[in-house]
NUTIPA-189196 format. One line per field, with one value per residue (C-alpha): x, y, z; residue number from 1. Coordinates in Angstrom, 1 decimal. Layout:
<rs>
xx X:...
yy Y:...
zz Z:...
pos NUM:...
</rs>
This chain:
<rs>
xx -15.1:-12.9:-13.0:-14.2:-11.3:-11.9:-10.5:-8.6:-11.3:-9.5:-9.9:-13.6:-14.2:-12.5:-14.7:-18.0:-19.6:-20.8:-20.0:-19.4:-18.9:-15.1:-14.3:-10.6:-8.6:-6.3:-2.7:-0.5:1.2:5.0:8.2:10.9:9.8:11.9:11.2:14.1:13.9:16.1:19.3:21.9:24.5:25.6:27.1:24.6:20.9:18.5:16.7:14.0:13.6:10.6:9.4:6.3:6.8:10.4:11.4:11.1:14.9:16.6:20.1:22.6:24.0:27.0:26.1:29.6:30.7:27.7:28.5:25.7:25.1:22.2:20.9:19.3:15.7:15.6:12.9:12.0:11.6:7.7:7.8:10.1:8.3:4.8:6.0:7.1:3.6:2.6:1.1:-2.7:-2.4:-2.0:-1.3:-4.2:-4.6:-5.5:-2.7:0.1:3.9:6.0:8.7:11.7:9.8:10.5:7.1:3.4:-0.1:-3.0:-6.2:-8.8:-12.4:-12.0:-9.3:-5.8:-2.5:1.1:3.7:7.5:9.6:11.1:8.2:6.2:2.9:1.1:0.1:-3.4:-3.6:-7.2:-10.6:-11.2:-14.6:-14.6:-11.3:-9.9:-6.9:-4.0:-1.0:2.4:4.2:7.5:9.6:7.3:6.9:2.9:-0.1:-2.7:-6.3:-9.9:-12.6:-16.4:-14.8:-12.9:-8.9:-6.9:-3.0:-1.8:1.6:3.1:6.0:3.6:1.1:-1.6:-4.4:-4.7:-8.4:-7.7:-11.0:-14.5:-16.8:-17.5:-21.1:-23.1:-22.1:-19.0:-15.6:-12.2:-9.3:-11.9:-13.0:-16.4:-17.2:-16.8:-13.1:-12.3:-13.7:-12.5:-9.6:-7.8:-8.4:-9.8:-6.4:-6.7:-9.7:-11.1:-7.9:-7.7:-4.8:-0.9:2.2:4.6:8.3:9.1:6.0:5.3:2.2:-0.8:-2.5:-6.1:-9.1:-12.2:-15.1:-18.8:-21.4:-24.6:-25.2:-24.9:-28.3:-28.2:-28.8:-30.7:-29.8:-32.6:-31.1:-33.8:-32.1:-33.0:-30.1:-31.4:-34.8:-38.5:-38.6:-35.3:-33.1:-32.3:-28.6:-28.2:-25.2:-24.6:-23.8:-23.2:-24.6:-23.6:-24.8:-25.4:-23.5:-20.0:-18.7:-17.1:-13.5:-10.9:-7.3:-6.3:-2.8:-2.8:0.5:0.5:2.5:0.2:-3.0:-3.9:-5.3:-4.6:-6.5:-5.2:-6.6:-8.3:-11.5:-14.3:-17.3:-15.6:-17.0:-13.6:-11.7:-8.7:-6.2:-3.0:-0.7:3.0:5.4:8.6:11.6:12.1:8.3:8.2:6.1:3.4:2.0:-1.6:-3.5:-6.7:-8.9:-11.9:-15.2:-15.1:-11.6:-10.0:-7.9:-5.5:-3.4:-0.6:0.0:2.4:0.8:2.8:1.9:2.0:-0.1:-2.2:-1.2:-0.4:0.5:0.1:3.7:2.2:-0.7:-2.1:-5.1:-6.9:-9.6:-10.5:-9.4:-6.9:-6.3:-4.8:-1.2:-1.1:2.7:4.5:8.5:9.8:13.5:15.1:17.5:15.1:15.6:11.9:9.7:9.2:5.8:4.3:2.2:0.7:-0.6:2.2:2.7:6.3:5.0:4.8:3.8:0.9:2.2:3.0:6.7:8.6:9.2:11.2:9.9:11.5:9.6:9.0:7.1:10.4:11.0:14.2:14.4:12.1:13.9:12.0:10.4:9.1:6.4:5.2:4.1:6.4:4.3:6.0:9.1:11.2:14.1:15.9:19.4:20.0:23.6:24.3:21.5:19.7:16.0:14.9:11.4:8.8:7.4:6.2:8.5:7.1:5.4:2.2:1.6:5.3:6.5:10.4:12.6:14.4:17.1:17.6:19.8:17.9:19.0:16.9:20.2:21.4:17.8:18.8:16.3:17.8:15.3:15.2:13.2:9.8:7.2:6.5:9.6:9.7:13.3:15.3:18.0:21.2:21.6:24.1:22.3:25.5:23.3:19.8:17.7:15.1:12.2:10.2:7.8:5.8:2.8:4.9:7.5:7.4:10.5:12.9:15.4:18.7:21.0:22.0:24.8:24.5:25.3:21.9:24.2:22.6:25.5:23.6:20.3:19.6:16.7:14.4:10.7:10.7:9.2:6.9:3.2:1.3:-1.2:-2.7:-0.8:-2.0:-3.3:-2.3:-2.6:-1.7:-1.0:-2.1:-3.5:-6.7:-7.2:-10.2:-12.5:-11.3:-8.1:-6.9:-5.4:-4.1:-5.9:-3.9:-6.1:-5.2:-6.9:-6.5:-7.8:-9.4:-7.6:-6.5:-7.8:-8.8:-9.1:-11.5:-14.1:-16.5:-15.7:-18.1:-16.1:-16.2:-14.9:-13.6:-13.3:-13.7:-13.0:-12.8:-11.1:-7.1:-7.7:-5.5:-6.8:-4.3:-0.4:2.4:2.9:2.8:-0.9:-0.6:-4.1:-6.2:-8.5:-8.0:-11.9:-13.0:-10.4:-11.2:-14.8:-14.3:-14.4:-12.2:-11.8:-10.7:-9.1:-9.2:-8.4:-10.1:-8.6:-9.5:-7.7:-4.2:-2.2:-2.5:-1.8:-3.8:-4.7:-6.5:-7.8:-9.7:-12.1:-14.2:-14.4:-18.3:-19.1:-18.3:-20.0:-19.6:-16.1:-15.6:-18.4:-17.5:-13.9:-14.9:-17.3:-14.0:-12.7:-16.1:-16.1:-12.3:-13.5:-16.2:-14.2:-12.3:-13.7:-13.5:-15.4:-19.3:-20.9:-24.1:-22.4:-20.3:-20.6:-19.1:-18.8:-17.7:-18.6:-18.7:-17.5:-17.3:-20.8:-21.7:-20.1:-21.7:-25.1:-24.3:-22.9:-26.1:-28.1:-26.6:-24.2:-26.8:-25.8:-22.5:-22.9:-25.5:-24.9:-23.8:-23.3:-23.1:-22.4:-23.0:-23.5:-23.9:-26.5:-27.1:-24.1:-26.8:-26.5:-23.2:-21.3:-20.0:-16.3:-15.9:-18.4:-18.1:-14.4:-15.2:-18.7:-19.1:-22.5:-25.6:-26.9:-23.9:-23.8:-27.4:-27.1:-23.6:-25.6:-28.6:-26.1:-24.6:-27.2:-28.1:-31.8:-31.7:-31.2:-33.3:-35.6:-32.4:-31.8:-32.1:-29.5:-29.3:-28.7:-27.7:-27.6:-26.8:-26.2:-25.8:-28.7:-26.6:-23.9:-23.1:-20.8:-23.1:-26.1:-28.9:-31.0:-28.7:-30.0:-33.7:-33.8:-32.8:-34.9:-38.3:-37.0:-36.6:-40.2:-41.7:-40.0:-41.2:-37.6:-36.5:-33.8:-31.9:-31.7:-30.0:-30.1:-27.7:-29.0:-26.7:-23.9:-22.1:-19.7:-18.8:-19.1:-17.3:-17.8:-20.7:-22.7:-19.4:-19.1:-22.9:-22.4:-19.3:-21.6:-24.4:-22.1:-20.2:-24.2:-25.2:-22.2:-22.6:-26.5:-26.0:-23.4:-24.2:-27.6:-28.1:-25.3:-23.0:-24.6
yy 4.3:1.4:-2.4:-4.6:-6.9:-10.6:-12.9:-16.2:-18.2:-21.4:-19.8:-19.1:-22.8:-24.2:-22.1:-23.2:-26.4:-27.1:-30.4:-29.8:-32.8:-32.5:-30.5:-31.9:-31.0:-28.5:-29.3:-28.5:-25.5:-26.4:-25.2:-23.0:-19.3:-15.9:-12.5:-9.5:-7.6:-4.8:-3.4:-3.3:-1.3:-1.2:-4.8:-6.8:-7.3:-9.3:-12.2:-13.9:-18.0:-20.3:-23.7:-25.4:-27.2:-25.6:-22.2:-19.1:-17.8:-14.5:-14.6:-11.8:-12.4:-10.3:-9.5:-9.5:-12.8:-14.7:-15.3:-16.0:-15.8:-16.1:-12.8:-12.6:-11.1:-7.8:-5.6:-2.6:0.8:0.9:-2.6:-1.5:1.5:-0.4:-3.1:-0.6:0.8:0.5:-2.8:-3.4:-1.1:-2.3:-0.2:0.2:0.8:4.6:5.3:7.7:6.9:10.2:10.6:9.9:6.2:7.5:8.6:8.0:9.4:6.8:7.4:6.1:7.0:8.9:11.0:11.5:10.2:10.8:8.2:8.2:5.3:5.4:6.6:4.4:5.8:7.8:11.4:12.8:15.2:16.2:14.4:12.8:14.3:12.8:13.3:11.9:11.9:12.4:13.7:14.5:17.7:16.9:17.6:15.6:18.3:19.0:17.0:18.1:16.7:17.5:17.5:17.8:19.0:21.7:21.7:21.7:21.6:20.4:21.7:18.6:20.7:23.3:21.3:23.3:22.8:25.3:25.7:26.8:27.1:27.3:27.5:23.8:22.8:19.6:21.2:23.2:21.0:22.5:20.2:17.1:16.0:15.6:12.1:12.8:14.3:11.5:9.0:10.4:12.8:12.4:8.8:6.4:6.1:10.0:8.6:12.2:14.2:17.1:18.9:19.2:19.9:22.4:21.0:23.0:22.5:26.1:26.1:23.6:24.0:22.9:22.8:24.3:22.4:23.8:21.2:23.9:23.0:19.6:17.8:14.9:11.3:9.2:5.6:3.8:1.5:-1.5:-4.3:-5.9:-3.9:-0.5:-1.3:-1.6:1.9:1.8:4.7:7.1:8.3:11.3:11.9:14.9:13.2:15.1:12.9:13.6:17.2:18.2:21.3:20.3:21.1:24.5:24.5:26.9:26.4:28.2:28.2:28.6:30.0:28.5:31.0:33.8:31.6:33.9:31.9:33.0:31.9:31.3:33.9:31.6:32.2:31.2:31.6:29.3:25.9:23.8:21.5:22.0:19.4:17.9:20.8:20.5:22.7:23.6:22.2:25.3:26.1:29.4:28.4:25.7:24.5:23.7:21.8:23.6:21.3:22.9:21.2:20.0:18.0:19.2:22.2:21.9:24.5:24.3:27.5:28.8:30.4:32.8:31.6:34.7:36.9:34.0:35.8:33.5:33.0:29.8:28.1:25.2:24.2:21.2:21.1:18.2:18.1:14.7:15.1:15.7:14.4:15.6:14.6:12.6:11.4:14.6:14.4:17.5:17.9:18.3:20.7:23.2:23.4:22.0:18.9:16.0:15.5:12.5:13.4:12.4:15.7:18.0:20.9:19.4:16.0:14.5:10.8:10.6:8.6:9.4:10.3:12.5:16.0:18.1:21.6:24.8:26.4:29.5:27.0:26.6:23.2:21.9:18.8:16.1:13.2:10.5:10.6:6.9:5.5:3.2:4.2:5.4:4.3:5.6:7.2:4.7:7.0:10.2:10.1:14.1:13.9:11.7:13.0:10.1:9.1:5.3:4.7:2.0:1.7:-0.8:-0.9:-1.8:-4.7:-2.9:-6.1:-5.8:-3.9:-2.9:-0.9:1.8:4.8:7.9:11.1:14.2:15.5:13.3:11.2:7.7:5.9:2.3:-0.6:-2.4:-5.4:-7.4:-10.4:-10.0:-10.2:-8.0:-6.9:-5.5:-4.0:-3.3:-0.8:-0.6:3.0:4.0:2.4:-0.1:-3.1:-4.1:-7.0:-7.8:-10.1:-11.0:-13.4:-13.8:-15.5:-18.7:-18.5:-18.6:-16.4:-15.9:-13.1:-12.0:-9.5:-7.0:-4.3:-0.5:-1.4:-3.9:-7.0:-9.9:-11.0:-14.3:-16.2:-15.5:-17.6:-19.7:-20.0:-23.1:-25.1:-22.5:-23.4:-22.3:-23.3:-26.6:-29.2:-29.4:-25.9:-23.7:-20.2:-18.1:-14.4:-13.7:-10.7:-10.4:-7.7:-5.2:-5.9:-2.1:-3.4:-0.5:-2.4:-5.9:-6.3:-8.3:-11.5:-14.0:-17.5:-20.0:-23.4:-26.0:-28.9:-31.5:-29.4:-31.7:-29.6:-32.1:-31.5:-28.3:-25.8:-23.2:-19.4:-16.8:-13.3:-12.0:-8.2:-5.2:-2.7:0.9:3.6:3.2:0.0:-2.9:-6.5:-8.1:-8.4:-10.8:-12.2:-15.6:-16.3:-18.7:-20.0:-17.2:-19.1:-22.6:-22.8:-22.4:-24.4:-27.3:-27.4:-27.6:-23.5:-21.7:-17.8:-15.2:-11.5:-9.1:-5.4:-3.1:-0.2:2.4:0.0:1.8:-0.4:2.1:5.1:8.6:7.4:4.3:6.4:8.9:6.5:6.2:10.1:11.0:7.1:4.9:1.5:1.6:0.6:-1.6:-3.9:-3.7:-4.7:-7.7:-8.9:-9.3:-11.6:-13.7:-13.7:-15.0:-17.5:-18.7:-19.8:-22.6:-26.0:-26.6:-23.4:-24.2:-21.1:-21.5:-21.0:-17.6:-15.9:-12.6:-11.5:-8.4:-5.9:-2.2:-1.0:-4.7:-5.0:-2.2:-3.7:-7.3:-6.0:-4.2:-7.3:-9.3:-6.8:-4.3:-7.2:-10.0:-11.5:-12.3:-13.0:-15.7:-15.7:-12.4:-12.3:-8.7:-7.2:-3.6:-2.3:1.0:1.0:4.7:7.2:9.7:8.3:8.0:10.9:14.0:14.0:10.8:10.9:13.7:13.4:10.9:11.9:15.3:16.4:14.9:18.1:18.7:14.7:13.2:10.9:9.1:9.3:7.2:5.1:4.3:3.4:-0.4:0.9:1.5:-1.8:-3.8:-5.4:-6.9:-9.4:-13.2:-15.0:-15.4:-12.5:-12.6:-9.2:-8.3:-5.4:-4.0:-1.6:0.7:1.5:4.9:4.6:3.1:3.4:0.6:2.9:1.8:-1.9:-0.7:1.2:-1.7:-4.3:-1.8:-1.7:-5.4:-6.3:-3.7:-5.6:-9.1:-10.3:-13.1:-12.3:-12.9:-10.6:-10.8:-8.0:-7.8:-5.9:-3.1:-3.8:-1.0:-1.2:-4.8:-6.8:-9.1:-12.0:-14.3:-12.0:-12.5:-16.2:-16.2:-14.4:-16.4:-19.8:-18.0:-17.2:-20.6:-22.0:-19.8:-20.8:-24.5:-24.4:-22.4:-24.2:-28.2:-27.9:-30.6:-32.7:-31.3:-32.5
zz -9.5:-7.7:-8.6:-5.7:-4.8:-5.1:-2.7:-4.2:-5.3:-4.0:-0.4:-1.1:-2.4:0.4:3.0:1.3:2.3:-1.5:-3.1:-6.8:-8.9:-10.3:-7.7:-6.7:-3.9:-4.1:-4.2:-0.9:-0.8:-1.6:-3.1:-2.4:-2.1:-1.4:-1.2:-0.7:1.8:1.3:1.1:4.4:2.5:-1.2:-1.0:1.0:0.8:2.9:1.5:3.1:2.1:3.2:2.5:3.4:6.4:7.5:9.4:7.7:7.3:6.3:4.9:4.3:0.8:-0.5:-4.2:-5.2:-4.0:-3.2:0.2:2.4:6.3:8.6:9.6:13.1:12.7:13.8:14.3:13.0:14.9:14.5:15.8:18.7:19.4:19.6:21.9:24.4:24.8:28.6:30.0:28.4:25.7:22.1:19.0:16.3:12.9:13.4:15.8:14.0:14.3:14.2:11.2:13.6:14.8:18.2:19.4:18.1:18.8:19.8:18.5:21.0:21.2:24.5:23.1:21.8:23.6:23.1:23.8:23.4:23.6:26.9:28.7:31.0:30.1:27.8:28.0:27.1:24.7:23.9:24.3:20.9:19.6:16.5:15.9:12.5:10.2:12.9:10.9:12.3:11.1:9.1:12.5:14.8:17.2:16.2:15.0:12.7:12.8:11.8:14.9:13.2:9.9:11.2:11.2:14.5:15.2:18.6:19.7:21.8:23.4:24.4:25.3:23.6:20.9:18.3:16.4:12.7:11.3:13.1:10.5:9.8:9.2:7.4:4.1:4.8:5.5:6.6:6.1:5.3:1.9:0.6:-0.5:-4.1:-3.3:-1.7:-3.9:-7.4:-6.6:-3.2:-3.2:-0.8:0.9:1.9:4.4:3.6:5.0:2.8:4.3:3.6:5.9:4.5:4.6:7.9:9.8:10.0:7.4:6.6:3.3:3.0:1.1:2.3:0.8:0.2:-0.9:-0.3:-3.7:-4.0:-4.2:-1.2:-1.8:0.6:1.6:3.7:6.0:6.6:8.3:11.7:13.2:12.1:14.3:12.8:11.6:9.8:9.6:6.5:5.8:3.8:1.8:-0.4:-3.7:-6.8:-9.6:-13.4:-14.3:-10.5:-9.1:-8.0:-4.3:-4.4:-3.1:-2.7:-0.9:2.6:3.7:7.9:9.2:12.7:14.5:13.8:13.3:10.3:7.1:3.8:0.7:-2.5:-4.9:-7.4:-8.5:-6.1:-8.7:-10.9:-11.8:-11.2:-9.1:-7.0:-5.6:-5.2:-3.8:-3.5:-1.5:-2.5:-0.3:1.4:2.1:0.5:-2.7:-3.2:-6.6:-7.0:-9.4:-10.8:-13.5:-15.1:-14.6:-18.4:-17.4:-20.6:-18.9:-16.3:-14.8:-12.1:-10.3:-8.4:-4.7:-2.4:1.1:2.7:0.3:-1.5:-5.0:-7.9:-11.1:-13.9:-14.2:-16.5:-18.5:-20.1:-22.7:-24.2:-27.0:-24.4:-20.8:-18.6:-15.0:-12.0:-11.1:-8.4:-8.2:-8.7:-7.6:-6.1:-6.3:-2.8:-4.5:-5.2:-9.0:-9.6:-10.2:-12.2:-14.0:-15.8:-18.4:-22.0:-22.7:-21.8:-24.3:-25.1:-25.5:-29.4:-28.7:-27.0:-24.3:-20.5:-20.2:-17.9:-17.9:-15.6:-14.8:-13.0:-10.2:-12.5:-15.6:-17.6:-19.0:-18.3:-19.7:-21.6:-19.5:-21.7:-25.2:-25.5:-27.4:-24.6:-20.8:-18.1:-15.0:-12.0:-10.8:-8.5:-7.3:-8.0:-7.5:-7.4:-7.1:-10.1:-11.9:-12.9:-12.9:-12.0:-13.1:-14.3:-17.9:-19.9:-22.8:-26.4:-25.0:-22.9:-20.9:-19.6:-16.5:-16.4:-14.6:-16.7:-15.9:-17.7:-17.2:-15.6:-18.8:-21.0:-22.3:-21.7:-21.5:-19.9:-19.9:-16.6:-16.7:-20.1:-19.8:-21.0:-18.1:-15.0:-12.9:-9.2:-8.7:-5.8:-6.1:-4.0:-2.2:-4.7:-7.5:-8.5:-8.1:-8.9:-7.6:-9.9:-9.1:-12.2:-13.7:-16.8:-18.0:-19.1:-16.6:-12.7:-12.8:-10.5:-8.4:-10.4:-9.4:-12.6:-12.1:-13.2:-16.9:-17.5:-17.4:-15.3:-12.8:-11.3:-10.3:-6.6:-6.4:-8.9:-8.8:-10.7:-7.7:-6.4:-5.7:-8.5:-11.4:-10.9:-13.1:-16.2:-16.3:-18.9:-19.1:-22.4:-23.7:-27.3:-28.8:-31.1:-33.6:-33.3:-36.4:-37.7:-37.8:-35.6:-32.1:-31.1:-28.0:-25.3:-24.1:-21.5:-22.0:-19.0:-20.4:-17.9:-15.9:-18.6:-21.4:-24.3:-27.7:-28.8:-26.5:-25.9:-23.1:-21.6:-21.4:-18.6:-19.4:-16.1:-16.5:-14.9:-17.9:-16.8:-18.7:-18.2:-16.3:-17.4:-16.6:-18.5:-17.3:-18.4:-15.0:-13.2:-12.7:-9.8:-8.7:-10.1:-12.2:-10.2:-9.4:-13.1:-14.5:-11.9:-13.2:-17.2:-17.8:-20.1:-18.3:-20.7:-19.5:-22.4:-22.5:-25.0:-26.8:-23.8:-21.2:-21.3:-23.6:-26.4:-24.7:-25.3:-29.1:-27.5:-24.5:-26.5:-28.3:-25.0:-24.7:-24.8:-25.4:-22.4:-23.2:-26.9:-27.8:-24.5:-26.0:-29.5:-28.8:-26.6:-29.0:-31.6:-28.8:-28.6:-32.6:-32.4:-29.7:-32.2:-34.5:-31.9:-32.3:-28.7:-27.9:-26.7:-28.5:-26.6:-23.2:-23.3:-20.1:-18.4:-14.9:-13.0:-10.4:-10.4:-14.0:-14.5:-13.6:-15.8:-19.0:-17.8:-17.9:-21.3:-22.9:-22.2:-23.6:-26.3:-26.9:-26.6:-29.7:-28.3:-24.8:-23.3:-19.4:-17.0:-13.2:-12.7:-9.3:-7.9:-11.5:-12.7:-15.1:-16.3:-16.3:-15.3:-11.8:-11.1:-9.6:-11.6:-11.5:-12.6:-15.3:-16.5:-17.1:-19.8:-20.7:-20.2:-18.8:-19.6:-21.1:-23.3:-24.4:-24.2:-27.1:-25.5:-22.0:-24.0:-26.0:-22.8:-20.7:-20.1:-19.5:-23.3:-24.2:-21.5:-24.3:-26.0:-22.8:-24.4:-22.0:-18.3:-15.9:-12.3:-10.7:-7.1:-4.9:-1.4:-0.5:1.3:-1.3:-1.0:-4.3:-7.1:-5.6:-5.6:-7.6:-10.6:-10.3:-9.3:-12.6:-14.6:-13.0:-13.6:-17.2:-17.6:-15.6:-18.0:-21.2:-19.8:-19.1:-16.9:-14.5:-10.9:-8.4:-5.2:-2.3:0.6:3.6:5.3:2.7:0.7:-2.7:-2.2:1.0:3.5:6.0:5.6:2.9:0.5:1.2:0.2:-3.0:-4.2:-3.4:-5.5:-8.4:-8.4:-8.5:-11.2:-13.7:-13.2:-13.2:-16.4:-17.9:-17.2:-15.8:-12.9:-14.3:-11.5:-8.8
pos 1:2:3:4:5:6:7:8:9:10:11:12:13:14:15:16:17:18:19:20:21:22:23:24:25:26:27:28:29:30:31:32:33:34:35:36:37:38:39:40:41:42:43:44:45:46:47:48:49:50:51:52:53:54:55:56:57:58:59:60:61:62:63:64:65:66:67:68:69:70:71:72:73:74:75:76:77:78:79:80:81:82:83:84:85:86:87:88:89:90:91:92:93:94:95:96:97:98:99:100:101:102:103:104:105:106:107:108:109:110:111:112:113:114:115:116:117:118:119:120:121:122:123:124:125:126:127:128:129:130:131:132:133:134:135:136:137:138:139:140:141:142:143:144:145:146:147:148:149:150:151:152:153:154:155:156:157:158:159:160:161:162:163:164:165:166:167:168:169:170:171:172:173:174:175:176:177:178:179:180:181:182:183:184:185:186:187:188:189:190:191:192:193:194:195:196:197:198:199:200:201:202:203:204:205:206:207:208:209:210:211:212:213:214:215:216:217:218:219:220:221:222:223:224:225:226:227:228:229:230:231:232:233:234:235:236:237:238:239:240:241:242:243:244:245:246:247:248:249:250:251:252:253:254:255:256:257:258:259:260:261:262:263:264:265:266:267:268:269:270:271:272:273:274:275:276:277:278:279:280:281:282:283:284:285:286:287:288:289:290:291:292:293:294:295:296:297:298:299:300:301:302:303:304:305:306:307:308:309:310:311:312:313:314:315:316:317:318:319:320:321:322:323:324:325:326:327:328:329:330:331:332:333:334:335:336:337:338:339:340:341:342:343:344:345:346:347:348:349:350:351:352:353:354:355:356:357:358:359:360:361:362:363:364:365:366:367:368:369:370:371:372:373:374:375:376:377:378:379:380:381:382:383:384:385:386:387:388:389:390:391:392:393:394:395:396:397:398:399:400:401:402:403:404:405:406:407:408:409:410:411:412:413:414:415:416:417:418:419:420:421:422:423:424:425:426:427:428:429:430:431:432:433:434:435:436:437:438:439:440:441:442:443:444:445:446:447:448:449:450:451:452:453:454:455:456:457:458:459:460:461:462:463:464:465:466:467:468:469:470:471:472:473:474:475:476:477:478:479:480:481:482:483:484:485:486:487:488:489:490:491:492:493:494:495:496:497:498:499:500:501:502:503:504:505:506:507:508:509:510:511:512:513:514:515:516:517:518:519:520:521:522:523:524:525:526:527:528:529:530:531:532:533:534:535:536:537:538:539:540:541:542:543:544:545:546:547:548:549:550:551:552:553:554:555:556:557:558:559:560:561:562:563:564:565:566:567:568:569:570:571:572:573:574:575:576:577:578:579:580:581:582:583:584:585:586:587:588:589:590:591:592:593:594:595:596:597:598:599:600:601:602:603:604:605:606:607:608:609:610:611:612:613:614:615:616:617:618:619:620:621:622:623:624:625:626:627:628:629:630:631:632:633:634:635:636:637:638:639:640:641:642:643:644:645:646:647:648:649:650:651:652:653:654:655:656:657:658:659:660:661:662:663:664:665:666:667:668:669:670:671:672:673:674:675:676:677:678:679:680:681:682:683:684:685:686:687:688:689:690:691:692:693:694:695:696:697:698:699:700:701:702:703:704:705:706:707:708:709:710:711:712:713:714:715:716:717:718:719:720:721:722:723:724:725
</rs>
């Protein structure tokens, strides 16, 4: 489940033709801004500076002397290639550029076309015929793609198309992911691609997916564009407890055309994903996760025979997740995992572990009691790993360095806040762009020992919060005394503590999804601030701030601890003299919509108003991969599903609830809202519902503007009645 992105509220306001009282004009964009573009060499970097009304300039800066000189704008290899296309042809987002940036494949409705830098025309490769997900081989001599959910390769030098599979159907896919695999396992960025080139370009690993047993969900298109009889859209969609797609991993040899199947148990109820190759292409590791999500194996497969052996196993009493960001050592010695449930782990926090291809733990690179979030760079020559982690303050983000042997841990960025660090080629220098909730931040230069050398640029004059608008980061202890929840409170413009203000919680709240970060807040809450509303962002115990210890509370009980912890924040607010306790609102979409609905029903004693979009209302209605990870199957946890269902608490509704949903939402089906609406009607409850025809999980354009206007009007009417007009 992904959160719907929300465009800047300021932009929405400027776009909408609503005349709200006390809505002041936004301040003009002004102040000096700068961006680090990267490194020219180990001693020089590029800095782009810009101010409102002035020409954007790029400077080449010597990090040791500070000497600066104008750097002429240069075009990337990608830009040069696309600009050299024949007259009348422009690059499109579906086009794919080769690894060496010297050629590209143009993906068009009438076919695939190859273009090489220096050519005067493009070369037709194939008719399109539903070709998607074109991917170059590592050496750029071939492309792979799926057509009608079968896997193909085109050898560009031989001018030959090779069909690797031939048994795809409406329920069987080769190299093409099912919806639930794309959404919950491989990610939306995959665009349904489920194949992976070997480093030498001689083989392709791919998933074969069989959804024959997966129930179909029907969406009914009824908008005018769909005609007077409407149109049905049927999609295999496994809801919680339903049969899951059956998958197996195939490895296609391009020279012989032979497909070797990894000899995993095809009858097992399990998920297979995220393979990674050894640098010499002789081995491939595959991740296998059981249906219960509590047992993950990394197996090492032989691409020639399909035989495999288990090399790493991770087990948890709650859940384990796939490793999406494995770093493979270029020297062939092994790979680095980021894990909180590694057998060697003792902290319950995500740390880094260095494994051999035989599964031996070569070293534990980090052993910290805070969260490692990603590997930024591995310097194999110097045996150093650069990585991002929160540090002791879970709302921060810092760059660290450690030896591959787990020694000499160094925190490179030190100022409290959120840091984005650019590392020089040799790792001698660092450019740290940072900010905090209290400081607009700066760009500073740091040496390899972590010592600050100089300030490159200050953001003190950057555009940001309105004058008089204040945000602060605090912690509020849970009522059981176990966790100090991070909370950001943004006060209205020209806040007066002797007055009373309504409050809106702006939340998402899904497991392991932080909402509170120690960084400059820009104009995120400006509309609310300008209209005399306090906004609150809060994170509960299962948001990721507290490691696996906090996350595990959510196991088999989604909805329970989120609402209990958020209620503790409301209780804290009620004690403040400046809070209008009759106007405590909450808003969110997707998982945030779920918690909004739950707050107005299960948490009805605390919240008075809610604006909920695209909401889950009963976990039996959502997909099995996401839901069962946390809740187990409905048949194994009926009490947990009942307790986490908004439907069960519909009779508690006392405040004002606004619901909206797209009728073609293929992620969180509108069925969720329909079930809740039906129960609310049966309970004699008053609420509002807005349908968005032909829209899916979130909407854009005119309907998005409409939704935003509806929300603004809802809050102003709810909190201020007719006084705003």
